[in-house]
C-alpha positions as CSV (number, residue, x, y, z in Angstrom):
1,X,31.0,-55.9,90.2
2,X,27.4,-57.0,89.7
3,X,25.8,-56.0,86.4
4,X,22.2,-54.9,86.6
5,X,21.8,-54.7,82.9
6,X,20.6,-58.3,82.7
7,X,17.5,-57.5,84.8
8,X,14.6,-55.4,83.8
9,X,13.6,-52.2,85.7
10,X,10.5,-53.8,87.3
11,X,12.7,-56.6,88.7
12,X,15.2,-54.1,90.1
13,X,12.4,-51.9,91.6
14,X,10.8,-54.9,93.2
15,X,14.1,-56.0,94.7
16,X,14.5,-52.5,96.1
17,X,11.1,-52.6,97.7
18,X,11.9,-56.0,99.2
19,X,15.2,-54.8,100.6
20,X,13.7,-51.6,102.0
21,X,10.8,-53.6,103.7
22,X,13.2,-56.1,105.1
23,X,15.4,-53.4,106.6
24,X,12.4,-51.4,108.0
25,X,10.7,-54.4,109.5
26,X,13.9,-55.5,111.2
27,X,14.5,-51.9,112.6
28,X,10.9,-51.4,113.7
29,X,10.8,-54.8,115.5
30,X,14.1,-54.0,117.2
31,X,12.8,-50.6,118.3
32,X,9.4,-51.8,119.7
33,X,9.8,-53.6,123.0
34,X,7.0,-55.4,124.9
35,X,5.7,-52.2,126.5
36,X,5.9,-49.9,123.5
37,X,2.9,-48.8,121.5
38,X,2.2,-51.0,118.5
39,X,1.8,-48.2,116.0
40,X,4.5,-46.6,113.8
41,X,4.3,-43.3,111.9
42,X,6.3,-43.5,108.7
43,X,7.3,-40.2,107.1
44,X,9.9,-39.2,104.5
45,X,9.8,-39.6,100.7
46,X,9.1,-43.4,100.9
47,X,5.9,-42.7,102.9
48,X,4.4,-41.2,99.7
49,X,5.0,-44.5,97.7
50,X,1.7,-46.4,98.0
51,X,3.2,-49.7,96.8
52,X,6.0,-49.6,99.3
53,X,3.7,-48.6,102.1
54,X,1.3,-51.4,101.2
55,X,4.1,-54.0,101.2
56,X,5.4,-52.7,104.5
57,X,1.9,-52.7,106.1
58,X,1.4,-56.3,104.9
59,X,4.7,-57.5,106.4
60,X,4.2,-55.7,109.7
61,X,0.8,-57.2,110.0
62,X,2.4,-60.6,109.9
63,X,5.0,-60.0,112.5
64,X,5.0,-60.7,116.2
65,X,4.3,-58.4,118.0
66,X,1.9,-57.2,115.3
67,X,2.6,-53.6,114.3
68,X,0.5,-51.2,112.3
69,X,1.5,-48.0,110.4
70,X,-0.5,-45.0,111.2
71,X,-1.8,-42.8,108.3
72,X,-0.1,-39.5,107.7
73,X,-1.2,-36.7,105.4
74,X,1.1,-35.4,102.6
75,X,1.6,-32.0,104.3
76,X,2.9,-33.6,107.5
77,X,5.3,-35.9,105.5
78,X,6.7,-33.0,103.5
79,X,6.9,-30.7,106.5
80,X,8.8,-33.2,108.6
81,X,11.2,-33.9,105.6
82,X,11.8,-30.1,105.2
83,X,12.4,-29.6,108.9
84,X,14.8,-32.6,109.1
85,X,16.9,-31.5,106.1
86,X,16.9,-27.9,107.4
87,X,18.3,-29.1,110.7
88,X,21.0,-31.2,108.9
89,X,21.9,-28.1,106.8
90,X,22.4,-26.0,109.9
91,X,24.6,-28.6,111.4
92,X,26.6,-28.7,108.1
93,X,27.0,-24.9,108.2
94,X,28.2,-25.1,111.8
95,X,30.7,-27.9,111.1
96,X,28.8,-30.3,113.3
97,X,28.2,-34.0,112.6
98,X,25.1,-34.5,110.5
99,X,25.6,-38.1,109.4
100,X,25.9,-40.5,112.3
101,X,27.8,-43.8,111.8
102,X,25.4,-45.4,114.4
103,X,22.6,-44.8,111.9
104,X,24.4,-45.4,108.5
105,X,26.8,-48.2,109.5
106,X,29.7,-46.1,108.2
107,X,33.1,-46.2,109.7
108,X,32.8,-42.8,111.3
109,X,30.6,-39.8,111.7
110,X,30.8,-37.1,109.0
111,X,29.7,-33.5,108.2
112,X,28.1,-33.8,104.8
113,X,26.4,-31.5,102.4
114,X,26.9,-28.2,100.7
115,X,25.0,-24.9,101.1
116,X,24.4,-22.8,98.0
117,X,23.4,-19.2,98.8
118,X,22.2,-16.7,96.3
119,X,24.6,-13.7,95.6
120,X,24.6,-11.2,98.4
121,X,23.6,-13.5,101.2
122,X,27.2,-14.1,102.6
123,X,26.5,-11.8,105.6
124,X,23.7,-14.2,106.8
125,X,26.2,-17.1,106.5
126,X,28.8,-15.2,108.4
127,X,26.4,-14.3,111.2
128,X,25.2,-17.9,111.5
129,X,28.7,-19.3,111.6
130,X,29.9,-16.7,114.2
131,X,26.8,-17.1,116.4
132,X,27.8,-19.0,119.6
133,X,24.1,-19.3,120.6
134,X,23.2,-21.1,117.4
135,X,26.2,-23.5,117.8
136,X,25.5,-24.2,121.5
137,X,21.8,-24.8,120.8
138,X,22.7,-27.7,118.4
């Protein structure tokens, strides 16, 4: 097992940024074919990291085809994040796959997560789990 204790936190953080940027640039380039727009909108927690986004912008500006990252306000980033995790939570409640091996590289798809309801909200959970229309919609 690799020991990270020999490296300082700044080195480890920089290595993480490098790895994230490498993965994102590779995925973005793969997704953008010759006829696609040349602008990507980045959301999620990393979109709020100015250093990470600066490094990603710099790298994408040096690629062919040249890609740019569109600006996104904090409310949009947080709303999209909340919406996405709400959707994943509903899929977890319904026992539907919410972690795809095609995205994660894992061996198989899984249903991951746990839902913690305040006392007295079990009826809501029962209704949701018994609702065919909710299950069919997802």
